[in-house]
N, C-alpha and C positions, 0 to 999 in steps of 0.2 A: 691869487694863485696862477702861476704861469703854466701854459701848456694844457694839454688835454688830460683828463683823468683816466683815459683808456689808451693803452698802447697802440701804436700803429699796426702791430701784428694782429691784434684783435679787430681793429677798425676795418681791416681789409677782408674780414671774414663775414659773409652775408648771414643774416638771420635765416634759419632753415625754412625753406618754402613750404614744407608740410605743416610746420607749426603756424605759419602765417595763415594758411587756409583754415586750420583748426580754430584759430582765434577769431577769424572772420565769422565762421560758422557759429561759434559760441556767442558772439554778440547778437546774431540773429535769434538764437534760441532764448537769450535773455529778454528779447522783445516779444517772446511768446510764439515764435514761428517754429514749426516742426522742420528739422533738418535731417536728411539722410546722410550719414557719415560714410562716404566712400574714400575719404582721404587718409584715415589712420590705419597703419598696418599693425593692428592690435587685435588678436583673437577675442571675440566677445564671450567665449566660454568661461566658466568658473574654473579655477585650478582644481584638478581632481582631488577628491576627499582624502585619499591616503597620503597625499603630499602635504596637505594642510595639517593633517593629524600628526605627522612626523615632526613638523615644525612646532606645533603646540606642545608635544611631549618634550622636545628639546628645551623649550621655554620653561616648562614646569619643573624640569630637572636642573634649572639654573645654568643652562648652556648659553650664557649671555656675554661672554668676555671676548677679548681679542683671540683670533686664531692665527696659525702660522701664515706668513705672507703668501705662501704657495696655496693656501686653502687646507681644509681638514683632509687628513689622509683617506678617510672613508669615502669621501666624495671623489678624490683623485683616483682611487682604485676603481670606483664605479665608472668614472669617465673612461679609464683605460679599458675596462671590459666592454663598455658600450662602443667605443671607437673600434675595437677589434671586431665586434659583432657586425656593425653596420658599415664600417669603412675599410675593414681588412688591413689595418695598420696597427702595429704594436708600439705603444708609448710607455716608457717607464714612469709610473706615478710619482716616483721620488725626485726625478730630475727633469722630465720632459713635459710635464703637465702643470698648469697653473690655473687656479680658479680666479675669475675676474668679476667685476661688477657689470655683468652683461657683456655681450660680444663687442660692443663699442669700446669698452675699456681695454679689451684684449688688443684691439686694433691700435688704439692710442699708445699703450705701453710698448708694444712691439716696434712700432714706427719710431718712437722716441729712443728706444734702445738701439735701433739699427742705423738710423740715418745720420749722416754728417751734413752740415749746412751746404745746400746746393745740390745734394744728391737728387736724382730724378727717379720718379716712380710712375710706370705706366698704369693707367686706370681706365676702366670701361666708361664709354660715353655712348648712350645713356647709362647711368649707374647711380648707386647710392651716394648722396651728396656728402656724407661724412667722410668718404674716402679722401676727397680733396682737402677738406678742412683739417683732418688729422695729419695729413702730409705737411700742410703749411705750418701747423702748430709745431711740428717736429723740425721745422726749418728746411724741409725738402721742397721739391718742385713737382707738382702734379702735371703729368703729361697725358692728356686724354687720347685714347685710341678708339676707333669705331668698331661696332659690332656687326656681324652678319645677322641682322634681325630676323630674316626669313629662314635662317638656319640655326634655330634654337638659341639665338643671341650669343653664338660663339664668337670669340675674338677674330677680327679681321687681321690675321697675322702678317699678311703682306703690308698692310698699312702700318701695323705696329713696328715692323722691321724698319720702315723709313723714319720712324721717330726715335730710334736708338741713338745714343751719343756715348761718349766716354764717361759720362756721369750717370748713366742709367744703372740703377741698383737692383730694381725689382719690378715685377708685374703683379697686378691684382686681378684675380678672376672671381666670379660670383655665379654659382650655379647650385640650385635653382636661382634664377636671376630676378633681382629687384631693379627696375620696375616692370619687366616684360613677362615674367613667369617662364622664360625659356629654360630648358634643361639640356645641357650638353650631352651628347652621346659619349660612350667610352672612347670612341675613335677621335672625337673632337678634343676631349680632355688629353688624350695621349699626344696629340699634335701640339697642344699648348706646353705640355711637359718637355717635348723635344725642343721647342722654341727656347724655353728657359735654360735647358742644358746647353744648347748650341751657343747661346750668348752669355752663359755664366751668370744668370739672373736668379735671385731668390724669387719664390712664388708665394704670394699671400693668397690664401683661399678662404673667402667668406662663405661659410657653410651653415648660416643661420637657419636655412630652410631645408636642410638635408633630408628630413623625414617626410617632407610634404611634396610628394610626386604623384601624378595621375596617369591614367591611360597606359599603364604598363611601362612608363618611363623608369629609368633606373639611375639613381644618384651614384656617381663615382668620384671619390676624392683624388685629386692629383697626387697626394702623398702616397697612394697605394701603388703607384707605378715604380718599376725598378729605378733606383738611383735618385728618387725624388724626395723621399722622407728627409734626407740630409739638407735639401734646399727649400723645403716647404714649411710654411707656418699656417696652421689652421686657426681661424677665428670662429669659435663655436658659441652656441647659445642654447639655453633651455627655454627662453622666453616664448618662442612661437610653438615649439613642439608640445609643450605641456601647459600652454596658456599661463605663463608665469612672468609676464612682462614687468610687473611691478616688483617682483622679487629681486631683480637685477643679478642674475646668475649666468655667467658665461665662462668661457675657458680659452686658454691659449695652449695649443699643442705644437711643439717646435723643438729644434735641437737644443740640448741642455745649455750651451753658452748663451743663446738668445733668451731662454727662459730665465736664466740667472740675471741677465741684464734687465728684463722686465720686472723681476722681483725688486731690484734696486730702485726702479722707478716707483713701484708700488709703495715702497717704504716712505716715499716723499709725497705720495698722492692720497692714498686711502688707508694705509697700514694693512687692513685685511677686510675681506668681504663679510657681510653680516653672518654671524655664527649660526643662528637658528634657521636662516634661509638656506644655508649650506646643508643643514640636516634634512630639510625638505627636499632639496635637489638630489641628495643621495637616494632618498626614498623614491623619487621620480624615476631614476635610472634603474634602481634595483627592483622596483615593484612591477605590477601588471602593466602591460603596454596596450591593452585593448582601448584605453582612453585615447591614445594617439590615433589608432586605426579609426575610431569613431569620429574624431575631429576631421581627419583627412577625408573620410567619406562624406561628411556634411559639407566641407569646402568644395568637394567635387560637384555636389548637388547645386550649390550656390553658383559655382562657375558656369554651369549650363544655363542658369537663368540670366546671368550677365551677358553671355555670348548671344543668347536668343534675343535679348533686349537690344543689343548693339545692331543686330541684323535688321531690326524693325525701325531703327532711328535713321532718318535721312542724313547724309553727310558724314556718317561714322562707319568705321570698319575696324576690326581687331587687327592690329599691326602684326602680331605674332600669334601662334597657337600656344597658349599658356598651359604648360604641363607640370608646373610646380609652383611653390609658394602660394599666395592667394591674391595675385594681381593680374589685371588685364591692361595692356598698353593700347590705347584707343587712338587711331589716326582720325583727324577731323579735316574735312574740306569746308572751311568757313572763310570765304574771302573777306578780308578786312579785320579778321580777329585772329590774333596769335593765341598760343595755348593759355597764357595768363588772362587775356581778355575773355576767352571762352569760359574758363573756369569761373571767373567772376560772374559772367552772365548766367551760368547754370546755377550758381549759388543764389544770386539775387532774384532770378525769375522762377527758378524751379525748386529752390530749397535743397539742392544737392551739392555736397562738397566733394570735389575731386582735386587732384594735384596736377598743376600745369606740367607738361612734359619738360619745359625748359629748366625746371627745378633739378632735373637729373642730368643736365648737360646740354651743350649746344645742339647735339643730334637728337634731343628729345623734343625740340620745338615742333609744333604741328601735331602734337599728340597730348593726351592726358592720361593719368593713371587712375584706374578704379581698383580699390581694395574691396574684396568681397568677404572681409573679416567682420561682417555684421550679419544680422539675422536674415534668414531666408525671406521673410516677409518684407524687410527693408530693401533687400536686393530687388524684389519684384516691384515695389513701389518706386524705388529710386530710378529704375530703368524706364518705368512708365513716365515719370516726370521728365527724364532726359529726352525721351522720344517726343514728348509734347513740346519741350523747349526748342528742340532742333527743327520741328515742323514750323513753329512760329518764327524762328530765326530765318529759315531759308525760303519761306513762302512770301 
């Protein structure tokens, strides 16, 4: 057989750094070693009971067949109401909302629907690795822009301006931010909106962590500003808010023509999202929200443990003040060890799995990400182990 079995397009896409660390940690666990998992951005809580009950009832009623490509209307109406409540934007559930298999599919479908080969998309660095991957799969060109990490991880718009070309099609923003936990102020979001309007760019807003904010911070969607709904696409998810990562329920909120294009892609990729999972998602949005408040309060408690632990560990400091999501981006002063080498050291010597900062882009090197989406007890133990490792390394 001549040639490779894998296309050059896929060969150029690296294996996700987060999954690499997870697999390394899993091998150690298979050898009987206790590993503290700070690498996975997956809430450790169970899905709230009323959500599971709604999915079970749907199954019992035989709701097991294909659904419309857009998703069931009950869920789209619930999404429309929720977006109006928390984001102050009105979306027509018939034409401007689409249910997807997680926020990641919303990203992929919309980029595939929008981009022509060679179109450029500005994306944050450091930032979620799948931004660049999805752009490349859509035959676009990812163009990383730096963040003002000390200012809520807001885009450095002066630097972004220098990266513009006649092929620049869109800019991606993410607040609350992965991996830093930064939450942009309304004024910072407004400046990004003005940037998009001034240069006639579409704005992709990754809002997976929109309900997870602390210390009085307030999430604001770019789509809520005047003149922005028409040029904004929201990538949303129920995974983090309701601890439904395995349910794979997300959504795309966008102008009707782009949603129609994403539906065409969906027909060739997935047909439709799991029927009874959609029933559970509708119950999540329509039911009591105290479960979300309880999870956010617990994340805030864990965050404090992580920050206190970092302050005790030599050579480490929190690069930003994390006020959203469930991440801390940790700067390390370790001569001779880059972020990947340090992450391997912490795993091998301390049994703690973290994600190298370089996973999130060139500007992430010199840092690593801690996810506090694990138990309070594991947060305490993990930080004790890291402090011990850093003392041993630097002494």
